[in-house]
N, C-alpha and C positions, 0 to 999 in steps of 0.2 A: 921713781917708775907711779908712786900715786899722786907726786904732782898734773905727772899732764894726763890721769883720768878723769875728766869728769864730772864723772857720776861718786868719784868719788873726792872731791873738793869741792862742789856744788853740794849751798845746801837743799833740803826735800824738804819738800810745799809739805805743808799738815795733810795727816790723811782723810777723804771725806766719810760722812755719815752713813752708817747703812739704812738709812732711811731715801736718803744719795742713789743711791744702786736697789734697794726694792720699796716704793713707795708705796705708801700706805691703798689697798682700800677700799671698797664696801659694796657688799653684795644687794644685787636687789633680786627680788622677784615678779611681777606684774602681773595678774590675772586680765586676759587680750580678748578672753569670750570664748567665744565656739559651741558646742554641740560632742562630747562634751569641751569643758574648760578646758586652755591655754593656756599655761603659762611659762614669760620670757621670763629667764635666767640672764641673768647681766653680772659679772666683775666691773667694776666705774673708779676711779682714783675717789679715792676721798674729797668731798669739800664739794663733788659735779656735784652745779646748782638743779634745782629742782624741775627745775623750764627744761636745762636740758635733756634732763631727764625724762619729760611729759613729751620730750619730741621723736627725743628716743620710739618711747614708746606708742606715740602718735603714727612714727612712722613703719616698725614692726607693726601696729594693727592695720596702716593700710595697704602695706607686704602682704600679712594672712589676707586678707578682703579681694584682694587682687588674686591669690592665689584659690581661695575659692572660688568666685567666680570662671576663675581659669579651665579649676575642675567640673563650675558645673557647665562650660562650651563646652567641659571632652570629654562628660557626657550625651551628651544631645547630639559633638556630633560624632561621635562611640553609636549612640542610639539613631542616627541618622544615615549613615555608612550600614548600620547593616538591613535597614527599611529598605533602603538603595538597592542592596545586594539580597535585600527577599526580592523584593517587584523584582530586580532585571532576570532573577533566577522566575518570578513566575509571568513574564514578557515574552522570555526563553521558553517558557513550555506552550504560552498560548501561543509563539510563534510555533514550534511547532503539533501544537490540535493542529491551530490553520490549514499547514501546509497538509497535515494527516486529512484536514475537511475536505479542502481542493483537491489533492488527490483521490478519498471517497468517490465528493459529486464527477470529477472524470473519470473516475469508473463507474457514476449512477448514470450519466454522460455515453460510456461504448456501452452499458446494459441499458439500458433503455436504445440506441437507434440498434445494437442486437434485437430485444425483442420485438422493433416493427419491421428489422430487415425478415426474423422467422412470419411474425404475426405476413409479411407479403408471399412469401417464401411456401406459405402454408393457408394462405389466399387460390394463389397458383394453383397448390398441387389440388387444395378443393375441386376446382375450374375442371385438371385436367380429368378429374375422378367423376367429377358428373357428366362430364364428354360421354371418358370412358364405360359411364354405365349407359347411354344417352345410342352409342353405338351397340352394347354389348345386346340393348333391350330390341336395336334395330335389327339386328342382324339374329338375332329369338325370334320377332317375327318374318327376317324373310325365308328364316326358314324353316316359320311354319307355314308361310305360304309357299313355299315350295313348295314344301309336303303333297299344301293342299293339290298343288298343281303338277306334284308330280302320277296325284291316286287320282285325278282328273285325268290326264293323259293316260292312264291307267285304263280307266274303263271310257274314256273314250276311240284307244287302242280295241279293247275286248268289244265294245260295240259296234269296230267295223269290222273287226275279225267275226266275228255276228253275224252281219248282214252280208260282210263278201261269204260268206260259208252260205246262206241263207239263200244271196246269189244264185253264184257256181249248181246251188243243189237243183234248184228253182230252173234254172238255164239248162243244166241235162238235163228235168224233164220233160223243158216245152220241147228241148232237139230230138229227145228220142220219142214223142208224141209224134212229130210232126214226120220220123223214117217210119212210124206206126202206121200213122192214114197213108204215107204213101203206096209205101206196101203194098196193104188194101186199098188200092185208086183209092182214099178217100178226100175230095180234094174241096165241096164244098163247107160252105162257112171255114174257112182257115187262112187264112191272114199270110201274104207272102211277105216274112220280111229275112231282108238277108242279117246272116249272122254268119261269122266265120264258121262256126264249130259244123257249123249246118256243109259251107264244102270245103271243110275236112274229112267232114265223116266221108263226103260224097267224091268227092280225091280218092278217100284211103277204097271204098266200095269198088271205082272201080277198076 
């Protein structure tokens, strides 16, 4: 049974050394610069050449430098983004103000048009008022003239009535005088004038 099992029949190799499983290493710490300074700590196999260590340190320093550049560019990009955002806000605010100014200018134009229309309307009303005032003055003058004409007409009517009354009195006196002269057979120095009143008196006496 054991003869057919290789692990018991074949000879085993000699056991490996512990160093073969856990090779010795060395710790390194290199200042790669910076503010505050930064240190590169690494664990390299024992016996690593100094040139390889220097190459690793140089590579790490290059990576750190590139990192710093990228961080600076990131800061610049963040600042630019904040600046652009601020400028965009200002542009939007200016756009809003421009819209308000345009609306205000349109409102001012409308107000100016309304003022112009109001001035035209006021001028028209002023002319109408002046015309009405002239008509009122002309009416007052006409009324004064009419009143004067009425007074003159009344005076003339009064004078006509007075003249008519006087004429009637004179005519009656003259007719009476002639009748008296005829009755007394006084005919000399009496002009003969035809008179309707005389005819009437003659007809009445007959």
